[in-house]
C-alpha positions as CSV (number, residue, x, y, z in Angstrom):
1,M,38.1,-35.9,-53.9
2,L,35.5,-36.1,-51.0
3,G,37.9,-37.8,-48.8
4,V,40.3,-34.8,-49.4
5,A,38.1,-32.6,-48.2
6,L,37.1,-34.7,-45.1
7,V,40.9,-34.9,-44.0
8,D,41.8,-31.6,-45.1
9,R,39.0,-30.0,-42.8
10,V,39.5,-32.3,-39.7
11,G,43.4,-30.9,-39.7
12,S,42.1,-27.3,-40.2
13,G,39.5,-27.8,-37.7
14,L,42.3,-28.8,-35.3
15,W,44.3,-25.7,-36.2
16,A,41.7,-23.1,-36.0
17,A,40.6,-24.0,-32.5
18,T,44.0,-23.4,-31.3
19,S,46.0,-21.3,-33.6
20,V,45.6,-18.2,-31.3
21,L,46.3,-20.1,-28.3
22,Y,49.5,-21.6,-29.9
23,F,50.9,-18.2,-30.9
24,T,50.0,-16.9,-27.5
25,Y,51.2,-19.7,-25.0
26,V,54.0,-21.5,-27.4
27,C,55.4,-18.6,-29.5
28,H,54.6,-15.8,-26.8
29,L,53.4,-13.3,-28.9
30,G,50.8,-10.2,-28.4
31,V,47.7,-9.7,-29.4
32,A,48.9,-7.2,-32.1
33,E,51.7,-9.5,-33.2
34,V,49.1,-12.5,-33.5
35,G,46.6,-10.2,-35.4
36,T,49.3,-9.1,-38.1
37,L,50.2,-12.7,-38.6
38,V,46.4,-13.6,-39.3
39,A,46.2,-10.2,-41.5
40,T,49.5,-11.2,-43.5
41,A,48.0,-14.5,-44.4
42,G,45.0,-13.0,-45.7
43,I,46.8,-10.8,-47.8
44,A,49.0,-13.4,-49.1
45,G,46.0,-15.5,-49.7
46,I,44.6,-12.9,-52.3
47,A,47.6,-13.7,-54.6
48,G,47.1,-17.6,-54.0
49,A,43.9,-17.8,-55.9
50,P,44.8,-16.4,-59.4
51,I,48.2,-18.1,-59.2
52,G,46.8,-21.3,-58.5
53,G,44.3,-21.1,-61.0
54,R,46.6,-19.9,-63.8
55,L,48.9,-23.0,-62.9
56,A,46.0,-25.4,-63.3
57,D,45.1,-24.5,-66.8
58,R,49.0,-25.1,-67.9
59,L,49.5,-28.2,-65.7
60,P,47.9,-31.6,-64.5
61,L,45.2,-30.1,-61.9
62,T,45.8,-32.9,-59.3
63,R,49.5,-32.4,-59.4
64,V,49.3,-28.6,-58.9
65,L,46.7,-29.2,-56.0
66,A,49.0,-32.0,-54.5
67,A,51.8,-29.4,-54.6
68,F,50.0,-26.7,-52.8
69,Q,48.9,-29.2,-50.3
70,L,52.3,-30.1,-49.5
71,L,53.5,-26.3,-49.3
72,R,50.9,-26.2,-46.6
73,A,52.4,-29.1,-44.6
74,A,55.6,-27.3,-45.2
75,T,54.4,-24.3,-43.4
76,V,53.2,-26.3,-40.5
77,V,56.8,-27.8,-40.2
78,G,58.1,-24.1,-40.2
79,L,55.7,-23.1,-37.4
80,L,57.0,-25.7,-35.2
81,V,60.5,-25.5,-35.6
82,T,60.9,-21.5,-34.9
83,S,59.5,-18.5,-32.8
84,D,61.1,-15.9,-34.6
85,Y,58.6,-13.3,-35.5
86,A,60.1,-12.3,-38.9
87,A,60.2,-16.2,-39.6
88,L,56.6,-16.4,-38.7
89,L,55.2,-13.7,-40.9
90,L,56.8,-15.4,-43.8
91,I,55.6,-18.6,-42.8
92,S,52.1,-17.3,-42.6
93,A,52.2,-15.5,-45.7
94,A,53.1,-18.8,-47.5
95,G,50.3,-20.8,-45.5
96,G,47.8,-18.3,-46.6
97,F,48.8,-18.4,-50.3
98,G,48.7,-22.2,-50.1
99,D,45.4,-22.1,-48.3
100,R,43.4,-19.9,-50.9
101,A,45.1,-21.7,-54.0
102,T,43.9,-24.9,-52.8
103,S,40.5,-23.8,-52.2
104,V,40.5,-22.6,-55.9
105,L,41.8,-25.8,-57.1
106,T,39.5,-28.1,-55.1
107,K,36.8,-26.0,-56.7
108,L,37.8,-26.2,-60.3
109,Y,38.6,-30.1,-60.0
110,G,34.6,-30.2,-59.0
111,A,33.8,-28.2,-62.0
112,R,35.7,-30.4,-64.2
113,I,34.9,-33.7,-63.0
114,A,31.3,-33.2,-62.2
115,G,30.4,-31.4,-65.4
116,P,26.7,-30.5,-65.4
117,E,26.5,-32.0,-61.9
118,R,29.1,-29.4,-60.5
119,V,26.6,-27.5,-57.9
120,R,25.3,-30.8,-56.5
121,Y,29.0,-32.2,-56.3
122,Q,30.0,-28.8,-54.6
123,A,27.2,-28.9,-52.1
124,V,28.1,-32.5,-51.0
125,N,31.9,-31.4,-50.8
126,R,30.7,-28.5,-48.7
127,T,28.7,-30.9,-46.5
128,V,31.7,-33.2,-45.8
129,A,34.2,-30.3,-45.3
130,N,31.8,-28.9,-42.6
131,V,31.6,-32.5,-40.9
132,G,35.5,-32.6,-41.2
133,W,35.7,-29.3,-39.4
134,A,33.3,-30.1,-36.8
135,V,35.1,-33.4,-36.0
136,G,38.4,-31.5,-36.0
137,G,37.1,-28.7,-33.6
138,L,35.7,-31.3,-31.2
139,G,39.0,-33.2,-31.3
140,A,41.1,-30.1,-30.2
141,A,38.4,-29.2,-27.7
142,A,39.0,-32.4,-26.0
143,A,42.8,-32.3,-26.2
144,L,42.7,-28.8,-24.9
145,G,41.5,-30.2,-21.8
146,I,44.6,-31.3,-20.7
147,G,45.9,-27.7,-20.8
148,T,49.9,-28.1,-21.6
149,T,52.0,-26.3,-24.4
150,S,52.8,-29.8,-25.8
151,V,49.2,-30.5,-26.8
152,Y,49.1,-27.4,-29.1
153,R,52.3,-28.7,-30.9
154,Y,50.7,-32.0,-31.1
155,L,47.4,-30.5,-32.5
156,L,49.4,-28.5,-35.0
157,A,51.5,-31.6,-36.1
158,G,48.1,-33.3,-36.8
159,D,47.2,-30.3,-39.1
160,G,50.3,-30.7,-41.1
161,L,49.7,-34.6,-41.1
162,S,46.2,-33.8,-42.8
163,F,47.8,-31.9,-45.6
164,V,50.2,-34.5,-46.3
165,A,47.5,-37.2,-46.5
166,A,45.2,-35.2,-48.4
167,A,48.2,-34.6,-50.9
168,L,48.6,-38.4,-51.2
169,I,44.9,-39.0,-51.8
170,T,44.9,-36.2,-54.4
171,L,47.6,-37.9,-56.5
172,R,45.4,-41.1,-56.5
173,C,42.4,-39.3,-58.1
174,A,41.7,-39.4,-61.8
175,E,43.1,-36.1,-63.7
176,A,40.5,-33.6,-64.6
177,S,40.8,-32.0,-68.1
178,A,39.2,-28.7,-68.8
179,P,36.1,-29.2,-70.6
180,A,34.7,-27.5,-73.6
181,R,31.4,-25.4,-72.8
182,T,28.2,-27.3,-73.5
183,V,25.1,-26.3,-75.7
184,A,22.7,-27.0,-72.9
185,T,23.8,-24.0,-70.4
186,G,23.8,-21.6,-73.3
187,A,26.5,-19.8,-70.8
188,G,29.9,-18.4,-71.0
189,P,31.3,-15.3,-72.7
190,A,30.7,-15.0,-76.2
191,P,33.8,-15.8,-78.8
192,A,35.2,-12.4,-79.3
193,E,35.7,-12.1,-75.3
194,M,37.5,-15.5,-74.9
195,P,40.9,-14.5,-76.0
196,A,41.2,-11.3,-73.3
197,G,41.4,-13.3,-70.2
198,P,39.8,-12.7,-66.9
199,W,41.6,-9.6,-66.1
200,R,40.5,-7.9,-69.5
201,D,37.0,-9.2,-69.1
202,R,35.3,-6.3,-67.8
203,T,31.8,-8.2,-66.9
204,Y,33.7,-11.0,-65.2
205,L,35.7,-8.3,-63.0
206,A,32.4,-6.5,-62.0
207,Y,30.9,-10.0,-61.3
208,V,33.7,-10.7,-58.8
209,V,33.2,-7.3,-57.3
210,T,30.0,-7.9,-56.5
211,E,31.0,-11.3,-55.2
212,C,33.3,-9.7,-52.5
213,V,30.3,-8.0,-50.9
214,L,28.0,-11.0,-51.0
215,F,31.0,-12.9,-49.3
216,F,30.7,-10.8,-46.4
217,D,28.3,-13.1,-44.6
218,D,31.3,-15.2,-43.7
219,A,32.6,-12.5,-41.5
220,V,29.1,-12.4,-39.8
221,F,29.5,-15.8,-38.0
222,R,33.4,-15.2,-37.6
223,V,33.4,-11.9,-35.8
224,G,30.1,-10.1,-36.2
225,L,27.4,-12.2,-34.5
226,P,29.6,-13.2,-31.4
227,L,30.8,-9.6,-30.7
228,W,27.6,-8.1,-31.5
229,A,25.4,-10.4,-29.0
230,V,28.0,-10.1,-26.1
231,R,28.2,-6.3,-26.5
232,A,25.2,-4.8,-27.7
233,T,22.2,-7.2,-26.7
234,D,20.7,-8.8,-23.6
235,A,21.2,-12.1,-25.0
236,P,22.9,-14.6,-22.5
237,H,26.7,-15.3,-23.5
238,G,25.9,-18.9,-23.8
239,L,24.0,-18.5,-26.8
240,V,26.6,-17.6,-29.1
241,P,28.3,-20.8,-29.4
242,L,24.7,-22.6,-29.8
243,L,24.1,-20.1,-32.7
244,L,27.7,-21.2,-34.3
245,V,26.6,-25.0,-34.1
246,L,23.2,-24.1,-35.4
247,N,24.6,-22.7,-38.3
248,S,26.8,-25.8,-39.0
249,V,24.1,-28.2,-38.4
250,L,21.9,-26.3,-41.0
251,V,24.6,-26.2,-43.5
252,V,25.3,-30.0,-43.0
253,A,21.4,-31.0,-43.3
254,L,20.3,-28.4,-46.1
255,Q,23.5,-27.5,-48.6
256,V,22.7,-30.6,-50.6
257,P,19.0,-30.3,-50.9
258,L,19.0,-26.8,-51.4
259,A,21.6,-27.0,-54.4
260,R,18.9,-28.7,-56.4
261,F,17.4,-25.4,-56.8
262,G,20.3,-23.9,-58.5
263,A,21.4,-26.9,-60.8
264,T,21.2,-24.9,-64.0
265,T,22.5,-21.5,-64.8
266,A,19.1,-20.1,-65.3
267,Q,18.2,-21.4,-61.8
268,A,21.2,-20.0,-60.2
269,R,20.7,-16.4,-61.4
270,A,17.0,-16.7,-60.3
271,L,18.1,-17.6,-56.7
272,L,19.8,-14.1,-56.2
273,V,16.2,-12.6,-55.7
274,P,15.5,-14.9,-52.5
275,L,19.1,-14.4,-51.8
276,C,18.3,-10.8,-51.6
277,I,15.6,-11.2,-49.4
278,A,17.4,-13.4,-47.0
279,F,20.3,-10.9,-46.7
280,A,17.9,-8.0,-45.8
281,A,15.8,-9.9,-43.3
282,A,19.0,-11.2,-41.4
283,G,20.2,-7.8,-41.2
284,I,17.0,-6.2,-39.8
285,A,16.9,-9.2,-37.1
286,M,20.3,-8.3,-36.0
287,A,19.4,-4.7,-35.8
288,A,16.2,-5.8,-33.7
289,S,18.3,-7.9,-31.4
290,A,19.3,-4.8,-29.6
291,A,16.1,-4.1,-28.0
292,H,16.0,-4.6,-24.2
293,G,15.0,-8.3,-22.9
294,A,17.2,-11.3,-23.1
295,A,14.3,-13.5,-24.5
296,F,13.6,-10.8,-26.9
297,A,17.3,-10.7,-27.9
298,A,18.0,-14.2,-28.1
299,V,15.1,-14.7,-30.5
300,F,15.9,-12.1,-33.0
301,L,19.7,-13.3,-32.7
302,T,18.3,-16.6,-33.8
303,V,16.3,-15.5,-36.5
304,A,19.6,-13.5,-37.7
305,A,21.6,-16.6,-37.5
306,I,19.2,-18.7,-39.5
307,G,18.7,-15.9,-42.3
308,F,22.5,-15.7,-42.9
309,T,23.0,-19.1,-42.9
310,L,20.1,-19.4,-45.3
311,A,22.1,-16.6,-47.2
312,E,25.4,-18.3,-46.7
313,M,24.0,-21.8,-48.6
314,L,22.0,-19.9,-51.3
315,H,25.0,-17.8,-52.3
316,A,27.4,-20.6,-52.4
317,T,24.9,-22.7,-54.7
318,V,24.7,-19.3,-57.0
319,S,28.6,-18.8,-56.9
320,W,29.5,-22.3,-57.6
321,E,27.4,-22.3,-60.9
322,L,27.6,-18.5,-62.2
323,S,31.6,-18.4,-61.4
324,V,32.0,-21.2,-63.7
325,A,29.0,-20.4,-66.3
326,L,30.5,-17.0,-66.9
327,A,34.1,-18.5,-67.7
328,P,35.4,-20.1,-71.0
329,G,35.8,-23.5,-70.8
330,T,39.5,-23.4,-71.8
331,A,40.4,-20.9,-69.2
332,Q,38.3,-22.0,-66.3
333,G,41.3,-22.3,-64.1
334,A,42.6,-18.6,-64.8
335,Y,38.8,-17.3,-64.5
336,L,38.0,-19.2,-61.1
337,G,41.4,-17.8,-59.7
338,V,40.2,-14.6,-60.3
339,H,36.8,-15.4,-58.7
340,G,38.7,-16.9,-55.8
341,L,39.7,-13.2,-55.2
342,A,36.3,-12.4,-54.0
343,Q,36.5,-14.7,-50.9
344,A,40.4,-13.7,-50.3
345,T,39.6,-10.2,-50.2
346,Q,36.6,-10.8,-48.0
347,R,38.8,-12.5,-45.4
348,A,40.8,-9.4,-45.1
349,A,38.1,-6.7,-45.2
350,G,35.1,-8.6,-43.7
351,P,36.2,-8.4,-40.3
352,I,36.6,-4.2,-41.0
353,V,33.0,-4.1,-42.4
354,V,31.1,-6.0,-39.7
355,T,33.1,-4.2,-36.7
356,A,31.9,-0.9,-38.6
357,A,28.3,-2.3,-38.6
358,I,28.6,-3.1,-34.8
359,A,29.9,0.6,-34.2
360,A,27.0,1.8,-36.0
361,G,24.5,0.3,-33.6
362,P,21.1,-1.1,-35.0
363,V,21.2,1.1,-38.1
364,G,24.8,-0.3,-39.2
365,W,23.0,-3.8,-39.1
366,A,20.2,-2.8,-41.3
367,A,22.4,-1.0,-43.8
368,F,24.7,-4.1,-43.9
369,G,21.9,-6.3,-44.8
370,T,20.3,-3.7,-46.8
371,V,23.8,-3.1,-49.0
372,I,24.3,-6.7,-49.7
373,A,20.5,-7.2,-50.8
374,A,20.9,-4.4,-53.2
375,T,24.1,-5.9,-54.3
376,C,22.2,-9.2,-55.3
377,L,20.0,-7.2,-57.7
378,V,23.1,-5.5,-59.0
379,Q,24.6,-8.9,-59.7
380,H,21.2,-10.4,-61.1
381,R,21.1,-7.8,-63.8
382,L,24.9,-7.8,-64.4
383,V,24.9,-11.3,-65.4
384,R,21.7,-11.4,-67.5
385,D,23.2,-10.3,-70.9
386,R,26.1,-12.5,-70.6
387,L,24.0,-15.7,-69.7
388,G,21.4,-14.9,-72.1
389,C,23.4,-16.1,-75.2
390,P,20.9,-17.5,-77.7
391,P,20.9,-21.4,-78.4
392,A,22.3,-20.7,-82.0
393,V,25.2,-18.5,-80.8
394,A,26.3,-21.1,-78.3
395,A,26.1,-24.2,-80.7
396,T,28.2,-22.0,-82.9
397,E,30.6,-21.4,-79.9
398,S,30.7,-24.9,-78.8
399,A,31.6,-26.0,-82.1
400,T,34.4,-23.5,-82.8
401,A,35.9,-23.6,-79.4
402,A,39.4,-24.9,-79.4
403,P,39.9,-28.2,-77.3
404,A,41.1,-28.5,-74.0
405,P,44.9,-29.2,-73.7
406,S,45.5,-32.8,-73.0
407,R,46.5,-33.6,-69.5
C-alpha cells in the first residue's frame, strides 16, 4: 500500500500544481467559477468520507478502495473531454467525493493491516506520500516551462493514469479484515455503546468536532501563511516558497521519528499537551511577524512555520491513534468515515477561518493559536474516560465481541 501512496501522490502533485491554470487557460473560466468548482469538490468530499467507511465495513476493503480510485480516474477523463461548466461542477463533485473516500479507506487499510503498529505505518505512509507530492510538483513545474495549453492536458492525463495504476496495485494487496480490539490498549467504547454506531455515539461525535478545529493547521500552509506574509509583513516574497519547502522537508524527515512518541493510546493522548503548546507558540509567532523590519518578520515567520509544522506532525500522530482507539473494532470503517468528516469540513471552512485571522491582524493570529490550543486540552479531557477502560472490562469486551465478518 505504500506504493499506492507514492503513485497516487505523484499524480496529485501534477494536478495540484496546475489545476487553477488548467481551468483558467484550457476551460477559460473566471476566478469566481474556479473558486466554485473547488468549493463544490470540498462539499462533496464531506459525504465521501462516511459513505466510503460504511462500504468498507460491508465489502472487501481493497476492492472498495480500487473502485474509488477508478472513480477518480473517470473524473479526470470527464475533465479532459468537456469544458461545459455545469458538467465541470458535477465532475468536480464526483472527484471530491472519491478523493475523501479514498483518503479514509487508505487510513482504514493501514489501521487493519498494521494492527498495534498502525501509528508507525501511517507515519511511513505519510512520509512516502509527501515524497510523491514533491516529485509530482517538481515534474509539473518543469513541464509548465513549455508554456502551452497541451501541457496542462498531459499533466491532467498523468494524474488520471496515476489513479488507474494505484487501483491496479491496490487489487494486488492482501485483503485486510476488521480486527477485534485487543486487551493491550484497553481502548474502545464500552460494550453498551457498540450497537449505536458513530452517529449516535455522542463522545465520538464530540471528538470529531474537536478534530475539525485541530485540522485547521492545514489551511495555514495552503492559504494563511502565504497571504499573511505578502500582505501584512515586511518579509521578502521569496521567503514564502522556502517556508512551504521547509514544511515538506520537516515532515519527510521527522514524521516517522515523532510517531514513536504516540505508539500507544496513552502516549497519543499525552501528546495533546505539547500539541497545545506548539499551536499557541505558532500563533504568537505569526502575530509577532507583523512588526516592522524584513529580518524580524522573516525570523518570526520561520518560527511560525516550524511551530505549525510540528503541530501538524504531532496532531497527525495523535489523530491516527485516537480515531481508531475510540472506535469498536467491528465498525472501524463507519467510525473512521465519520472521523473523515473533520478533515473534509476543514477543507471547506479552513480557508475562511484563516482569512478571518488575517483580517483581524496580529490579534487574529494570537486568537487562532489560542483557540486551537484550548481545543487540544478539551480533547485531552474528552477522551479520558473513554480511554480509561479498566483492564478487566477490556478483557471481557475482547472475549465477547462479535468476530469480524470474513472478507
